[in-house]
C-alpha positions as semicolon CSV with decimal commas, in nm:
position;residue;x (nm);y (nm);z (nm)
1;M;-13,467;0,357;-8,284
2;K;-13,324;0,709;-8,317
3;K;-13,475;0,964;-8,082
4;E;-13,628;1,285;-8,214
5;K;-13,472;1,618;-8,127
6;V;-13,628;1,923;-7,965
7;V;-13,472;2,267;-7,928
8;L;-13,535;2,427;-7,591
9;A;-13,516;2,802;-7,522
10;Y;-13,294;2,764;-7,216
11;S;-13,188;3,013;-6,952
12;G;-13,077;2,790;-6,668
13;G;-13,349;2,935;-6,447
14;L;-13,614;2,743;-6,258
15;D;-13,867;2,693;-6,538
16;T;-13,635;2,593;-6,822
17;S;-13,424;2,372;-6,597
18;V;-13,733;2,175;-6,504
19;I;-13,860;2,173;-6,863
20;L;-13,536;2,022;-6,993
21;K;-13,568;1,721;-6,766
22;W;-13,946;1,703;-6,820
23;L;-13,905;1,684;-7,201
24;E;-13,661;1,399;-7,158
25;N;-13,875;1,215;-6,903
26;T;-14,208;1,268;-7,079
27;Y;-14,129;1,239;-7,450
28;Q;-13,784;1,076;-7,452
29;Y;-13,665;1,359;-7,675
30;E;-13,302;1,447;-7,724
31;V;-13,293;1,802;-7,594
32;I;-13,074;2,070;-7,748
33;A;-13,052;2,367;-7,511
34;V;-13,016;2,711;-7,668
35;C;-12,933;3,006;-7,448
36;V;-12,956;3,335;-7,637
37;D;-12,740;3,607;-7,483
38;V;-12,931;3,933;-7,524
39;G;-12,736;4,096;-7,244
40;Q;-12,853;3,918;-6,933
41;E;-12,574;3,902;-6,678
42;D;-12,530;3,526;-6,648
43;D;-12,235;3,293;-6,613
44;F;-12,287;3,139;-6,956
45;A;-12,018;2,877;-6,908
46;A;-12,206;2,761;-6,599
47;V;-12,540;2,776;-6,786
48;K;-12,400;2,556;-7,062
49;Q;-12,254;2,308;-6,815
50;K;-12,581;2,296;-6,622
51;A;-12,778;2,219;-6,939
52;L;-12,545;1,934;-7,025
53;S;-12,541;1,794;-6,673
54;T;-12,922;1,811;-6,659
55;G;-12,948;1,596;-6,971
56;A;-12,913;1,808;-7,285
57;I;-12,722;1,636;-7,568
58;K;-12,591;1,972;-7,686
59;A;-12,595;2,330;-7,559
60;Y;-12,556;2,650;-7,757
61;I;-12,467;2,990;-7,615
62;L;-12,543;3,256;-7,878
63;D;-12,416;3,610;-7,826
64;V;-12,663;3,831;-8,016
65;K;-12,631;4,154;-7,816
66;E;-12,512;4,357;-8,115
67;E;-12,799;4,235;-8,333
68;F;-13,044;4,293;-8,049
69;V;-12,945;4,657;-8,008
70;T;-12,914;4,751;-8,375
71;D;-13,202;4,551;-8,526
72;Y;-13,458;4,546;-8,244
73;I;-13,392;4,816;-7,984
74;Y;-13,295;5,098;-8,220
75;P;-13,588;5,055;-8,462
76;T;-13,829;5,065;-8,167
77;L;-13,650;5,368;-8,021
78;K;-13,670;5,551;-8,355
79;A;-14,041;5,476;-8,368
80;G;-14,084;5,620;-8,017
81;A;-14,290;5,313;-7,931
82;V;-14,407;5,293;-7,567
83;Y;-14,675;5,049;-7,456
84;E;-14,957;5,205;-7,253
85;D;-14,754;5,523;-7,192
86;D;-14,498;5,354;-6,966
87;Y;-14,344;5,027;-7,082
88;L;-14,035;5,050;-7,304
89;L;-14,091;4,696;-7,436
90;G;-13,774;4,539;-7,294
91;T;-13,901;4,181;-7,290
92;S;-14,129;4,223;-7,592
93;F;-13,870;4,286;-7,862
94;A;-13,621;4,033;-7,725
95;R;-13,863;3,746;-7,790
96;P;-13,876;3,763;-8,172
97;L;-13,496;3,765;-8,188
98;I;-13,473;3,465;-7,955
99;A;-13,738;3,287;-8,162
100;K;-13,541;3,360;-8,478
101;K;-13,230;3,198;-8,331
102;L;-13,427;2,897;-8,207
103;V;-13,560;2,840;-8,557
104;E;-13,210;2,867;-8,705
105;I;-13,074;2,606;-8,462
106;A;-13,375;2,377;-8,512
107;E;-13,322;2,386;-8,888
108;K;-12,949;2,327;-8,847
109;E;-12,993;2,034;-8,607
110;G;-13,292;1,875;-8,778
111;A;-13,512;1,917;-8,470
112;I;-13,884;1,853;-8,510
113;A;-13,992;2,088;-8,232
114;I;-13,912;2,398;-8,030
115;A;-14,003;2,419;-7,661
116;H;-14,028;2,730;-7,448
117;G;-14,098;2,811;-7,085
118;A;-14,363;3,079;-7,129
119;T;-14,678;3,025;-6,926
120;G;-15,028;2,989;-7,065
121;K;-15,128;3,315;-6,899
122;G;-14,862;3,545;-7,038
123;N;-14,766;3,736;-7,350
124;D;-14,440;3,554;-7,421
125;Q;-14,612;3,238;-7,545
126;V;-14,770;3,449;-7,821
127;R;-14,448;3,632;-7,902
128;F;-14,245;3,313;-7,931
129;E;-14,501;3,115;-8,124
130;A;-14,615;3,390;-8,362
131;S;-14,251;3,450;-8,453
132;I;-14,177;3,079;-8,499
133;K;-14,484;3,037;-8,720
134;A;-14,385;3,338;-8,928
135;L;-14,033;3,202;-8,981
136;N;-14,099;2,827;-9,015
137;P;-14,458;2,700;-8,982
138;Y;-14,349;2,335;-9,009
139;I;-14,175;2,328;-8,672
140;K;-14,382;2,183;-8,387
141;I;-14,415;2,398;-8,074
142;I;-14,422;2,256;-7,721
143;A;-14,536;2,477;-7,433
144;P;-14,508;2,264;-7,115
145;W;-14,691;2,515;-6,895
146;R;-15,003;2,449;-7,102
147;V;-14,988;2,069;-7,081
148;W;-14,803;1,940;-6,776
149;D;-14,936;1,869;-6,426
150;L;-14,721;2,131;-6,254
151;K;-14,946;2,420;-6,152
152;S;-14,714;2,672;-5,991
153;R;-14,353;2,777;-5,949
154;E;-14,364;2,606;-5,610
155;D;-14,447;2,281;-5,792
156;C;-14,147;2,342;-6,016
157;V;-13,924;2,379;-5,713
158;D;-14,050;2,043;-5,584
159;Y;-13,995;1,878;-5,926
160;A;-13,642;2,016;-5,943
161;L;-13,557;1,890;-5,595
162;K;-13,703;1,547;-5,679
163;N;-13,493;1,523;-5,997
164;N;-13,173;1,666;-5,843
165;I;-13,182;1,980;-6,059
166;P;-12,998;2,276;-5,907
167;I;-13,218;2,586;-5,911
168;P;-13,149;2,957;-5,853
169;V;-13,466;3,034;-5,653
170;T;-13,637;2,917;-5,338
171;K;-13,999;2,930;-5,228
172;K;-13,911;3,251;-5,041
173;D;-13,754;3,423;-5,344
174;I;-14,020;3,340;-5,597
175;Y;-14,007;3,645;-5,828
176;S;-14,016;3,580;-6,200
177;R;-13,750;3,793;-6,367
178;D;-13,649;3,862;-6,724
179;S;-13,337;4,060;-6,802
180;N;-13,141;4,174;-7,102
181;I;-12,914;4,462;-7,199
182;W;-13,217;4,695;-7,212
183;H;-13,401;4,618;-6,887
184;I;-13,498;4,381;-6,611
185;S;-13,855;4,296;-6,514
186;H;-13,986;4,164;-6,184
187;E;-14,321;3,985;-6,155
188;G;-14,493;3,746;-5,918
189;G;-14,453;3,708;-5,543
190;N;-14,603;3,990;-5,338
191;L;-14,631;4,204;-5,654
192;E;-14,939;4,005;-5,749
193;N;-15,138;4,215;-5,502
194;P;-15,145;4,570;-5,649
195;W;-15,199;4,714;-5,301
196;N;-14,853;4,596;-5,192
197;E;-14,585;4,859;-5,237
198;H;-14,286;4,696;-5,401
199;D;-13,968;4,650;-5,203
200;E;-13,669;4,848;-5,331
201;N;-13,450;4,548;-5,249
202;I;-13,566;4,384;-5,572
203;Y;-13,371;4,636;-5,785
204;K;-13,087;4,488;-5,988
205;M;-12,986;4,766;-6,232
206;S;-13,067;5,076;-6,028
207;V;-13,050;5,235;-5,688
208;A;-13,368;5,360;-5,528
209;P;-13,427;5,723;-5,636
210;E;-13,424;5,833;-5,270
211;K;-13,073;5,690;-5,234
212;A;-12,938;5,848;-5,552
213;P;-12,681;6,131;-5,526
214;D;-12,804;6,464;-5,392
215;T;-12,629;6,644;-5,678
216;P;-12,774;6,619;-6,030
217;A;-12,565;6,479;-6,313
218;Y;-12,563;6,587;-6,677
219;V;-12,514;6,365;-6,978
220;E;-12,503;6,450;-7,349
221;V;-12,626;6,200;-7,607
222;Q;-12,548;6,245;-7,975
223;F;-12,767;6,101;-8,250
224;S;-12,716;6,039;-8,621
225;H;-13,035;5,984;-8,822
226;G;-13,225;5,883;-8,509
227;I;-12,958;5,641;-8,385
228;P;-12,749;5,720;-8,073
229;V;-12,378;5,718;-8,149
230;A;-12,195;5,905;-7,871
231;I;-12,209;5,998;-7,503
232;D;-12,044;6,317;-7,379
233;G;-11,851;6,347;-7,704
234;F;-11,714;5,991;-7,704
235;Q;-11,833;5,740;-7,962
236;Y;-11,933;5,391;-7,851
237;S;-12,042;5,073;-8,021
238;P;-12,417;5,006;-7,984
239;V;-12,366;4,755;-7,704
240;E;-12,115;4,974;-7,520
241;L;-12,342;5,277;-7,551
242;V;-12,642;5,106;-7,392
243;E;-12,427;4,953;-7,118
244;K;-12,268;5,292;-7,044
245;L;-12,606;5,464;-7,014
246;N;-12,735;5,182;-6,794
247;K;-12,457;5,254;-6,545
248;I;-12,512;5,628;-6,558
249;G;-12,889;5,603;-6,530
250;G;-12,887;5,325;-6,273
251;A;-12,668;5,528;-6,040
252;H;-12,937;5,799;-6,036
253;G;-13,242;5,575;-6,006
254;I;-13,357;5,648;-6,360
255;G;-13,616;5,433;-6,537
256;I;-13,791;5,249;-6,252
257;I;-14,161;5,198;-6,311
258;D;-14,427;5,003;-6,123
259;I;-14,723;4,942;-6,353
260;V;-15,038;4,742;-6,407
261;E;-15,058;4,657;-6,776
262;N;-15,307;4,489;-7,007
263;R;-15,174;4,158;-7,132
264;L;-15,262;4,045;-7,481
265;V;-15,439;3,736;-7,344
266;G;-15,699;3,953;-7,171
267;M;-15,590;3,988;-6,810
268;K;-15,406;4,261;-6,626
269;S;-15,066;4,202;-6,467
270;R;-14,844;4,401;-6,239
271;G;-14,469;4,434;-6,277
272;V;-14,172;4,644;-6,175
273;Y;-13,938;4,735;-6,458
274;E;-13,591;4,889;-6,457
275;T;-13,479;5,053;-6,782
276;P;-13,215;5,313;-6,691
277;G;-13,027;5,359;-7,018
278;G;-13,338;5,314;-7,229
279;T;-13,522;5,587;-7,042
280;I;-13,237;5,829;-7,109
281;L;-13,235;5,740;-7,480
282;Y;-13,610;5,778;-7,518
283;E;-13,610;6,117;-7,348
284;A;-13,316;6,235;-7,559
285;H;-13,464;6,108;-7,884
286;K;-13,802;6,267;-7,812
287;S;-13,635;6,600;-7,738
288;L;-13,434;6,592;-8,061
289;E;-13,743;6,511;-8,266
290;K;-13,917;6,815;-8,120
291;L;-13,631;7,023;-8,256
292;T;-13,609;6,867;-8,601
293;L;-13,953;6,737;-8,703
294;D;-14,235;6,954;-8,834
295;R;-14,569;6,966;-8,655
296;A;-14,767;6,749;-8,898
297;T;-14,504;6,472;-8,904
298;M;-14,470;6,474;-8,525
299;N;-14,844;6,446;-8,472
300;F;-14,887;6,165;-8,723
301;K;-14,581;5,982;-8,591
302;K;-14,747;5,964;-8,248
303;N;-15,018;5,748;-8,403
304;I;-14,753;5,531;-8,567
305;A;-14,567;5,498;-8,236
306;E;-14,877;5,372;-8,060
307;K;-14,949;5,115;-8,330
308;Y;-14,582;5,013;-8,342
309;A;-14,581;4,955;-7,966
310;Q;-14,894;4,741;-7,993
311;L;-14,739;4,526;-8,265
312;V;-14,418;4,475;-8,069
313;Y;-14,601;4,401;-7,745
314;D;-14,829;4,151;-7,919
315;G;-14,538;3,962;-8,078
316;L;-14,610;4,071;-8,434
317;W;-14,253;4,167;-8,522
318;F;-14,225;3,963;-8,842
319;T;-14,529;4,111;-9,016
320;P;-14,585;4,317;-9,331
321;L;-14,737;4,602;-9,129
322;K;-14,434;4,622;-8,899
323;E;-14,203;4,633;-9,204
324;A;-14,414;4,908;-9,361
325;L;-14,409;5,115;-9,042
326;D;-14,031;5,080;-9,029
327;Q;-14,012;5,238;-9,373
328;F;-14,217;5,535;-9,256
329;V;-14,018;5,573;-8,936
330;D;-13,685;5,564;-9,121
331;S;-13,806;5,839;-9,355
332;T;-13,879;6,061;-9,054
333;Q;-13,534;6,006;-8,906
334;Q;-13,321;6,144;-9,190
335;Y;-13,280;6,478;-9,009
336;V;-13,295;6,354;-8,648
337;T;-12,928;6,430;-8,596
338;G;-12,782;6,633;-8,314
339;I;-12,701;6,645;-7,944
340;V;-12,927;6,650;-7,639
341;K;-12,818;6,738;-7,286
342;L;-13,010;6,568;-7,005
343;K;-13,029;6,630;-6,634
344;L;-13,048;6,325;-6,408
345;Y;-13,167;6,371;-6,053
346;K;-13,317;6,119;-5,810
347;G;-13,516;5,918;-6,061
348;T;-13,600;6,201;-6,300
349;C;-13,453;6,241;-6,647
350;T;-13,514;6,576;-6,815
351;A;-13,386;6,711;-7,145
352;V;-13,252;7,059;-7,074
353;A;-13,079;7,155;-7,402
354;S;-13,064;7,041;-7,763
355;A;-12,883;7,132;-8,084
356;S;-12,899;7,007;-8,442
357;P;-12,767;7,115;-8,782
358;Y;-13,122;7,042;-8,905
359;S;-13,301;7,236;-8,632
360;L;-13,632;7,389;-8,739
361;Y;-13,612;7,633;-8,452
362;N;-13,525;7,981;-8,582
363;E;-13,449;8,239;-8,318
364;E;-13,491;8,528;-8,563
365;F;-13,855;8,432;-8,618
366;V;-13,960;8,359;-8,262
367;T;-13,781;8,639;-8,077
368;F;-13,990;8,878;-7,867
369;G;-13,747;9,148;-7,964
370;E;-13,738;9,350;-8,283
371;D;-13,686;9,151;-8,603
372;D;-13,680;9,202;-8,979
373;V;-13,798;8,858;-9,092
374;Y;-14,158;8,844;-8,975
375;N;-14,436;9,094;-9,045
376;Q;-14,686;9,061;-8,764
377;K;-14,957;9,219;-8,978
378;D;-14,951;8,904;-9,195
379;A;-15,104;8,714;-8,903
380;E;-15,438;8,890;-8,953
381;G;-15,496;8,737;-9,295
382;F;-15,384;8,398;-9,173
383;I;-15,628;8,410;-8,881
384;N;-15,913;8,518;-9,108
385;L;-15,858;8,217;-9,335
386;F;-15,782;7,976;-9,051
387;A;-16,102;8,073;-8,868
388;L;-16,317;8,101;-9,181
389;P;-16,519;7,782;-9,110
390;L;-16,594;7,909;-8,760
391;T;-16,692;8,249;-8,897
392;I;-16,930;8,100;-9,155
393;R;-17,090;7,876;-8,893
394;S;-17,133;8,166;-8,655
395;L;-17,287;8,383;-8,930
396;M;-17,532;8,110;-9,017
397;K;-17,633;8,067;-8,654
398;Y;-17,661;8,441;-8,607
399;D;-17,885;8,477;-8,915
400;K;-18,112;8,196;-8,796
401;D;-18,138;8,346;-8,449
402;Q;-18,231;8,681;-8,601
403;Q;-18,496;8,521;-8,819
404;K;-18,643;8,347;-8,514
405;K;-18,668;8,681;-8,336
406;I;-18,843;8,838;-8,637
407;N;-19,091;8,550;-8,658
408;K;-19,159;8,571;-8,286
409;N;-19,224;8,943;-8,308
410;K;-19,470;8,886;-8,596
411;Q;-19,663;8,635;-8,386
412;V;-19,689;8,884;-8,099
413;I;-19,829;9,153;-8,330
């Protein structure tokens, strides 16, 4: 009897290595391992070989870095979406792309199910499964962490040793990490106690800010319609541009955050994130928008950015609302073109200069010196109209107070 096939989101790490063998042992499935390259620095030849040697009947390595940057990172950057004021959504927007590729392979291979290694406590289970359901609701989803008898990463280590599965962690190095071209996250281990200061030795993309150069560095980022296209006058492909800024930012300790965040499933979690290049791009993009967007659009776009971040964090990438917000965001970016100069110094990234052919800043109007374009007397009429509701309210209150005084005086007489 022919065995049924399952597609596994595979990284070669502890969890997915154990899951591959567990799917085979528990359900007798033929496992097709799919490793989606979104920029994590892995030996993909070794990952593929490990999947096959662990029992997979086939292993795919899919390089989607270009698609990741252009179709997932850049739209979120243009929206200015930041979750809870800090998190630049590095893991969040990688999940819908990975899910999309898993569905494509499952359809191609005739697999009945997709399996993933997200835990029952985290956000990724929602991101994977909401995306899969949006793209193909007929594919079965298997989430081993919600059904098997293994209760911890330590149990996974034991299972791997028992089944002769080589693993990249030990019980001493138990951090859960997720990395891609945009960031790396660190969770678990001693980070689970928020009173523990994190150890700088966990950094992978950055140096500690205290160990960054004592001399500040400057970098210029050029944008075209809200999309970064050049660094210091040199044009780069999307992937090259992000990688270049990661090196520049990482060398100066840019983009390291240690946060407690609210997970979608209702609990708080603590993580350390490194996003060096992304932090530079967000700061540059925000600065250029301040130069080129009018006040009303900027203020309204902040509301859109917050909602956009919530959708991305919650795994609702493939939704009508997300598509509608993209249309709004794109309309705001038609004049977000120009150059921003940033100063990098020991973990800080500050925009210090900006220029755009669509700048709304007009020196002739705002100068404190003499000018011929602005009649200051015009401000009086503007203020009278602007403050008219306040004036009317104050007059009403004044009249009532006066009437009360008159009535009080009558009673005394």
